[in-house]
C-alpha positions as CSV (number, residue, x, y, z in Angstrom):
1,M,-4.6,-3.4,19.9
2,V,-3.5,-0.3,21.9
3,I,-0.1,0.4,23.3
4,L,1.7,2.8,25.7
5,S,4.1,5.2,24.1
6,M,6.1,7.8,26.1
7,G,3.6,7.8,28.9
8,Q,0.5,8.3,26.7
9,V,-2.2,5.8,27.3
10,V,-4.6,5.0,24.4
11,S,-8.1,3.9,25.5
12,D,-11.7,3.7,24.2
13,Y,-10.6,2.5,20.7
14,T,-13.8,2.3,18.6
15,Y,-14.2,1.3,15.0
16,K,-17.8,1.8,13.8
17,F,-19.8,2.3,10.7
18,D,-22.7,4.7,10.5
19,N,-25.0,1.8,9.8
20,G,-24.4,0.4,13.2
21,I,-21.7,-2.3,12.4
22,T,-18.9,-2.3,15.0
23,V,-15.5,-3.8,14.1
24,K,-13.6,-5.7,16.8
25,N,-10.2,-7.3,16.3
26,E,-8.7,-10.2,18.2
27,R,-4.9,-10.7,17.8
28,G,-5.0,-8.2,14.9
29,W,-2.1,-6.1,13.8
30,D,-3.8,-2.7,14.5
31,Q,-1.8,-0.3,16.5
32,V,-1.7,3.3,17.7
33,W,1.5,5.1,18.4
34,V,1.3,8.4,20.4
35,Q,4.3,10.6,21.3
36,Q,4.6,14.2,22.5
37,S,7.4,16.6,22.3
38,Y,8.0,20.1,23.5
39,A,9.4,23.4,22.2
40,A,9.3,27.1,23.3
41,L,6.0,28.8,22.6
42,A,6.3,31.8,20.3
43,T,5.3,35.1,21.9
44,N,2.3,35.6,19.5
45,D,1.2,32.0,19.6
46,Q,-2.0,31.4,21.7
47,T,-2.3,27.7,20.9
48,P,-0.1,25.6,23.2
49,L,-0.9,22.3,21.5
50,A,-0.4,20.9,17.9
51,V,-1.4,17.5,16.6
52,S,0.4,15.7,13.7
53,I,-1.4,12.7,12.3
54,R,0.1,9.9,10.1
55,S,-1.9,7.0,8.8
56,M,-0.4,3.9,7.3
57,G,-2.0,2.9,4.0
58,D,-5.7,3.5,3.0
59,L,-7.6,4.0,6.2
60,I,-8.8,7.6,7.0
61,A,-10.1,10.6,5.1
62,G,-10.1,13.2,7.8
63,S,-9.6,13.8,11.5
64,A,-10.7,16.0,14.4
65,F,-9.7,16.2,18.0
66,K,-10.9,17.7,21.3
67,L,-8.9,18.6,24.3
68,V,-10.6,17.3,27.4
69,N,-10.0,17.9,31.2
70,K,-12.0,15.8,33.7
71,G,-14.5,14.9,31.0
72,K,-15.2,18.4,29.8
73,E,-14.0,19.9,26.5
74,V,-11.4,22.7,26.9
75,K,-10.8,25.4,24.3
76,L,-7.4,24.8,22.6
77,Q,-6.6,28.5,22.3
78,G,-5.2,29.7,25.6
79,A,-5.4,26.3,27.3
80,A,-3.8,26.5,30.7
81,P,-0.8,24.3,31.7
82,G,-1.9,20.9,33.0
83,T,-2.5,17.3,32.1
84,Y,-5.3,16.5,29.6
85,D,-6.9,13.8,27.5
86,L,-7.0,14.2,23.7
87,R,-10.2,12.7,22.2
88,M,-9.5,11.9,18.5
89,T,-12.0,11.0,15.8
90,F,-11.1,9.9,12.3
91,K,-13.4,9.6,9.3
92,L,-12.9,6.3,7.4
93,S,-11.9,6.5,3.8
94,G,-14.2,3.7,2.7
95,N,-17.7,3.0,4.1
96,K,-19.2,5.9,6.1
97,G,-17.9,5.5,9.6
98,T,-15.3,6.5,12.2
99,L,-12.3,5.4,14.2
100,S,-12.0,7.1,17.6
101,F,-9.9,6.8,20.8
102,V,-8.6,8.8,23.7
103,A,-4.9,9.6,24.2
104,G,-4.3,10.3,27.9
105,N,-1.6,12.1,29.8
106,I,-1.1,14.9,27.4
107,V,0.9,17.6,29.2
108,I,0.9,21.3,28.5
109,K,3.7,23.2,30.2
110,P,4.0,27.0,30.8
111,K,5.3,28.9,27.8
112,T,5.7,25.7,25.9
113,K,4.3,24.3,22.7
114,T,3.3,20.6,23.0
115,T,3.3,18.6,19.7
116,V,1.4,15.3,19.8
117,N,2.4,12.9,17.0
118,V,-0.1,10.2,16.3
119,T,0.5,7.2,13.9
120,L,-2.4,5.0,13.1
121,Y,-2.5,1.5,11.6
122,D,-5.5,-0.7,11.1
123,Y,-7.3,-2.7,8.5
124,L,-9.8,-1.0,6.2
125,I,-13.0,-2.9,6.1
126,N,-15.2,-2.2,3.0
127,I,-18.7,-3.7,2.7
128,S,-20.6,-3.3,-0.6
129,E,-24.3,-4.2,-1.2
130,T,-25.8,-5.4,-4.4
131,A,-29.5,-6.2,-5.0
132,V,-29.9,-9.7,-6.5
133,T,-32.5,-12.5,-6.6
134,L,-31.8,-14.9,-3.8
135,K,-35.4,-16.3,-3.1
136,G,-35.5,-14.1,0.1
137,L,-32.1,-15.0,1.4
138,A,-29.0,-12.8,1.9
139,S,-25.6,-13.7,0.6
140,Y,-22.1,-12.9,1.9
141,E,-18.6,-13.2,0.5
142,T,-15.3,-12.3,2.0
143,K,-12.0,-11.2,0.3
144,V,-8.7,-10.1,1.6
145,S,-6.4,-7.6,0.0
146,R,-2.8,-7.1,1.3
147,F,-2.9,-3.4,0.5
148,K,-4.8,-1.0,-1.8
149,G,-4.3,-2.1,-5.4
150,S,-2.9,-5.6,-4.7
151,S,-4.4,-8.6,-6.3
152,E,-6.3,-11.3,-4.5
153,Q,-3.9,-13.7,-2.7
154,N,-5.0,-17.3,-2.4
155,V,-2.7,-17.8,0.6
156,T,-4.5,-15.0,2.5
157,K,-8.2,-15.9,3.0
158,G,-10.8,-14.5,5.3
159,L,-13.0,-17.4,6.4
160,P,-16.5,-16.2,7.5
161,S,-18.7,-17.6,10.2
162,V,-22.2,-16.2,11.1
163,Y,-23.4,-16.0,14.7
164,E,-26.6,-14.9,16.4
165,K,-26.2,-11.3,17.4
166,G,-24.6,-11.1,20.9
167,K,-24.2,-14.8,21.1
168,N,-20.7,-15.8,19.9
169,D,-20.3,-19.2,21.4
170,K,-21.7,-21.3,18.5
171,A,-21.8,-20.5,14.8
172,L,-25.0,-20.8,12.8
173,T,-25.4,-23.2,9.9
174,P,-25.9,-21.2,6.7
175,D,-28.9,-22.0,4.5
176,E,-26.4,-22.6,1.7
177,V,-22.6,-22.9,1.7
178,V,-21.3,-21.7,-1.7
179,N,-17.6,-22.2,-0.8
180,E,-15.2,-21.6,2.0
181,T,-15.5,-17.8,1.7
182,S,-19.2,-17.3,0.8
183,G,-22.7,-18.5,1.7
184,K,-26.3,-17.6,2.0
185,I,-28.5,-17.1,5.1
186,K,-31.9,-15.9,6.1
187,P,-32.1,-12.1,6.6
188,G,-31.5,-10.8,10.1
189,T,-29.0,-9.0,12.3
190,Y,-25.9,-11.1,13.0
191,D,-22.3,-11.0,14.3
192,I,-20.0,-12.1,11.5
193,L,-16.6,-13.5,12.3
194,I,-13.8,-13.3,9.7
195,T,-10.8,-15.6,10.6
196,L,-7.4,-15.0,9.1
197,D,-4.3,-17.3,9.5
198,I,-1.1,-15.3,8.8
199,A,2.4,-15.8,10.0
200,S,1.5,-18.7,12.4
201,Q,-1.1,-16.4,14.0
202,R,-4.9,-16.7,14.0
203,Q,-6.7,-13.4,13.8
204,K,-10.4,-12.8,14.4
205,I,-12.2,-9.8,13.0
206,W,-15.8,-9.4,14.3
207,L,-18.4,-7.4,12.4
208,Q,-20.9,-7.0,15.2
209,N,-24.6,-5.9,14.6
210,F,-24.5,-6.7,10.9
211,A,-28.0,-6.3,9.4
212,M,-28.5,-8.5,6.4
213,K,-31.5,-7.8,4.1
214,P,-33.3,-10.2,1.8
215,D,-32.2,-10.5,-1.8
216,V,-29.0,-8.5,-1.1
217,S,-25.5,-9.7,-1.7
218,Y,-22.8,-8.4,0.7
219,K,-19.1,-8.4,-0.3
220,I,-16.8,-7.8,2.6
221,T,-13.2,-6.8,1.7
222,T,-10.5,-6.6,4.3
223,N,-7.6,-4.4,3.3
224,L,-4.7,-5.4,5.6
225,N,-2.7,-2.2,4.7
226,A,0.3,-4.5,5.0
227,G,3.7,-4.8,3.4
228,E,5.2,-8.0,1.9
229,V,8.3,-10.0,3.0
230,I,10.2,-12.8,1.3
231,Y,13.5,-14.6,1.8
232,T,15.7,-14.2,-1.3
233,G,19.1,-15.3,0.2
234,G,19.1,-18.5,-1.7
235,N,20.1,-20.7,1.2
236,K,17.8,-23.8,1.1
237,D,18.6,-24.5,4.7
238,V,16.6,-21.5,5.9
239,K,13.2,-23.0,6.9
240,M,11.6,-20.2,9.0
241,M,11.8,-16.5,9.7
242,H,11.0,-15.2,13.2
243,F,10.2,-11.5,13.5
244,Y,11.1,-9.5,16.6
245,P,11.0,-5.8,17.5
246,G,13.9,-3.8,16.1
247,G,16.8,-3.8,18.5
248,T,16.1,-7.3,19.9
249,A,19.3,-8.7,18.4
250,A,21.5,-6.2,20.2
251,T,20.3,-7.3,23.6
252,Q,21.4,-10.9,23.0
253,T,24.8,-12.3,23.9
254,G,26.4,-15.5,22.6
255,N,25.0,-17.4,19.6
256,P,21.8,-16.1,18.0
257,A,18.8,-17.9,19.4
258,P,15.0,-17.4,19.7
259,V,13.6,-15.0,22.3
260,K,10.1,-16.5,22.7
261,N,8.5,-13.9,24.9
262,Q,9.3,-11.2,22.3
263,E,8.5,-13.0,19.1
264,L,5.9,-11.2,17.0
265,L,5.5,-13.2,13.8
266,T,6.7,-16.5,12.3
267,Y,6.8,-17.3,8.6
268,S,7.3,-20.9,7.6
269,N,7.0,-20.5,3.8
270,V,10.0,-18.2,3.5
271,T,10.3,-18.1,-0.3
272,L,6.7,-17.1,-0.8
273,T,5.7,-13.5,-0.6
274,N,4.1,-13.1,2.8
275,A,1.9,-10.3,4.2
276,C,3.5,-8.4,7.1
277,P,2.5,-5.3,9.2
278,P,4.6,-2.2,8.6
279,G,7.4,-1.7,11.1
280,T,11.1,-2.1,11.8
281,Y,12.2,-5.6,12.8
282,D,15.1,-7.8,13.7
283,V,14.6,-11.1,11.8
284,L,16.0,-14.4,13.1
285,L,16.6,-16.9,10.2
286,N,16.0,-20.5,11.3
287,H,18.4,-22.9,9.5
288,K,17.6,-26.6,9.3
289,N,14.7,-26.4,11.8
290,G,16.7,-24.9,14.7
291,S,20.2,-26.3,14.2
292,K,21.5,-22.8,13.6
293,Y,20.1,-19.3,13.8
294,E,21.2,-16.0,12.1
295,W,20.1,-12.4,12.8
296,K,19.1,-9.9,10.1
297,K,18.9,-6.6,11.8
298,N,16.9,-3.4,11.1
299,I,14.5,-4.9,8.5
300,I,12.1,-2.2,7.4
301,V,8.6,-3.1,6.1
302,K,6.3,-0.5,4.6
303,T,2.7,-0.6,3.6
304,A,2.4,-1.6,-0.1
305,G,6.1,-2.3,-0.2
306,K,8.0,-5.5,-0.8
307,T,11.0,-6.3,1.5
308,E,13.6,-8.9,0.5
309,I,15.5,-10.6,3.3
310,R,18.9,-12.0,2.2
């Protein structure tokens, strides 16, 4: 997912491992926030641009950026006023690989220091390989972690399907199905789909160009870098929680009611601890399956944190 923020357009988002596997999300929670601010440039400062990077959870281990004008790199020191692209590259903290994207419409003004603030949120995919005896087959297994250090959650499963490389219309039949999250297949290069159902939302994570070798076991772990939410208000009439962008409630007049075109997530098992992407939300509590609604405003969810909604 890419978003617009304060006029900055994020494009060319690429998540790729050094071994050639490319990660593509469909309806995932991944986001990039980019904002720029301005201040007077100090007399002795020859660098009119600064970049501040924040990553949510366990995702990156380093970063680099290049200032680009019409496709050509520009030296940061002494860069002339104008509008630029910022090409950013992040080293992943797990398997060797990178995240990269381009932030557009970066403005440098005369005698002004531009500060670009970048906040990055995505899942960390880790793939471990172990040599085993499989009679020439390859095996695969998927696990989902809500955040680094969290225990395996049975309610959050990544269901794998294997497809012929570049042909994602029909899943292949594994040589052996071990259980719903693991199996065995002939060695080859495949596209692997991991399907997650969270908060009434079906997510698809594609691991494209995945080379599987004979007699090798592949364990694929998806760290959601999420927080957790749970309803602890004690009212048994509350049947669902509907999550909206922070500030939604203030735009509504009259009795609290759903705003369908702005709804982000829906949780139906409200007294279970549910995974949730970090952010600030207004939460609409659904009483008795829609007979009454109640807003809970400014609910903050942090990676690896647990938020109780009362």
